[in-house]
Residue frames as qw, qx, qy, qz and C-alpha x, y, z in Angstrom:
[[0.726, -0.012, -0.537, -0.429, 81.44, 91.22, 1.49],
 [0.650, -0.464, 0.446, -0.404, 80.47, 88.98, 4.33],
 [0.139, 0.323, -0.933, -0.073, 82.15, 85.58, 4.64],
 [0.747, -0.183, -0.430, -0.472, 79.81, 82.60, 4.41],
 [0.320, -0.320, 0.758, -0.470, 79.04, 80.67, 7.59],
 [0.461, -0.007, -0.832, -0.309, 78.02, 77.03, 7.07],
 [0.739, -0.472, -0.163, -0.452, 75.36, 75.28, 9.12],
 [0.857, -0.113, -0.376, 0.333, 78.05, 73.06, 10.61],
 [0.346, 0.256, -0.292, 0.854, 80.04, 76.20, 11.65],
 [0.418, -0.496, -0.077, -0.757, 76.87, 77.64, 13.18],
 [0.876, -0.355, -0.293, -0.140, 76.37, 74.53, 15.24],
 [0.720, 0.052, -0.349, 0.597, 80.00, 74.66, 16.26],
 [0.038, 0.455, -0.169, 0.873, 79.62, 78.22, 17.37],
 [0.666, -0.508, -0.107, -0.535, 76.64, 77.35, 19.47],
 [0.907, -0.220, -0.319, 0.163, 78.47, 74.40, 21.13],
 [0.521, 0.199, -0.316, 0.768, 81.52, 76.52, 21.84],
 [0.222, -0.536, 0.053, -0.813, 79.27, 79.22, 23.28],
 [0.824, -0.461, -0.212, -0.250, 77.73, 76.68, 25.61],
 [0.850, -0.092, -0.285, 0.434, 81.20, 75.72, 26.69],
 [0.461, 0.123, -0.162, 0.864, 82.91, 79.17, 27.01],
 [0.158, -0.699, -0.575, 0.396, 79.97, 81.39, 27.74],
 [0.003, 0.748, -0.011, -0.663, 81.08, 84.45, 25.69],
 [0.710, 0.688, 0.147, -0.008, 80.87, 85.41, 22.04],
 [0.115, 0.879, -0.463, -0.028, 84.40, 86.87, 22.26],
 [0.525, -0.418, 0.741, 0.029, 85.90, 83.54, 23.38],
 [0.756, 0.381, 0.531, 0.031, 84.18, 81.67, 20.53],
 [0.461, 0.886, -0.026, -0.026, 85.24, 84.34, 18.09],
 [0.151, -0.782, 0.602, 0.057, 88.86, 84.03, 19.20],
 [0.647, -0.165, 0.743, 0.048, 88.80, 80.33, 18.78],
 [0.662, 0.509, 0.537, 0.117, 87.21, 80.45, 15.31],
 [0.339, -0.150, 0.285, 0.884, 88.99, 83.57, 14.08],
 [0.004, 0.647, 0.618, 0.446, 85.59, 85.32, 13.55],
 [0.105, -0.389, 0.114, -0.908, 84.09, 88.63, 14.63],
 [0.078, 0.172, 0.788, -0.586, 82.22, 88.53, 17.97],
 [0.459, 0.306, 0.123, -0.825, 79.24, 90.06, 16.19],
 [0.559, 0.210, -0.687, -0.414, 79.15, 87.29, 13.56],
 [0.256, 0.013, -0.928, 0.270, 79.28, 84.75, 16.35],
 [0.234, 0.200, 0.539, -0.784, 76.50, 86.43, 18.24],
 [0.558, 0.291, -0.182, -0.756, 74.26, 86.67, 15.30],
 [0.603, 0.141, -0.733, -0.281, 74.62, 82.95, 14.34],
 [0.097, -0.028, -0.882, 0.460, 74.46, 81.70, 17.94],
 [0.387, 0.243, 0.400, -0.794, 71.16, 83.55, 18.47],
 [0.639, 0.260, -0.401, -0.602, 69.84, 82.27, 15.02],
 [0.439, 0.125, -0.889, -0.018, 70.84, 78.70, 15.88],
 [0.042, 0.118, 0.783, -0.610, 69.15, 78.95, 19.40],
 [0.520, 0.244, 0.120, -0.810, 66.01, 80.26, 17.88],
 [0.651, 0.209, -0.594, -0.424, 65.82, 77.37, 15.34],
 [0.294, 0.042, -0.914, 0.275, 66.48, 74.81, 18.17],
 [0.190, 0.156, 0.574, -0.781, 63.82, 76.42, 20.28],
 [0.615, 0.249, -0.166, -0.730, 61.27, 76.53, 17.46],
 [0.535, 0.177, -0.801, -0.201, 61.93, 72.92, 16.65],
 [0.137, -0.042, -0.866, 0.479, 61.52, 71.89, 20.31],
 [0.381, 0.181, 0.316, -0.850, 58.29, 73.78, 20.49],
 [0.655, 0.223, -0.399, -0.602, 56.87, 72.17, 17.44],
 [0.444, 0.110, -0.888, 0.037, 57.90, 68.66, 18.60],
 [0.045, 0.106, 0.735, -0.668, 56.38, 69.26, 22.04],
 [0.506, 0.205, 0.032, -0.837, 53.10, 70.32, 20.36],
 [0.609, 0.160, -0.669, -0.395, 52.74, 67.05, 18.45],
 [0.253, 0.012, -0.913, 0.319, 52.78, 65.11, 21.68],
 [0.270, 0.108, 0.478, -0.829, 49.64, 66.74, 22.95]]
């Protein structure tokens, strides 16, 4: 069974990824699997990107 990853932890994973640059470094810091970190960092980036796209469209 997969462990639950909260929204706050996803954001933390993303911030740490911005700082350290590798999924493995983040996984080591949070005691998580690098695959789990990778999946959630990419998911968070997609959500941020989509939100930015929508906000930029409203300005036009």
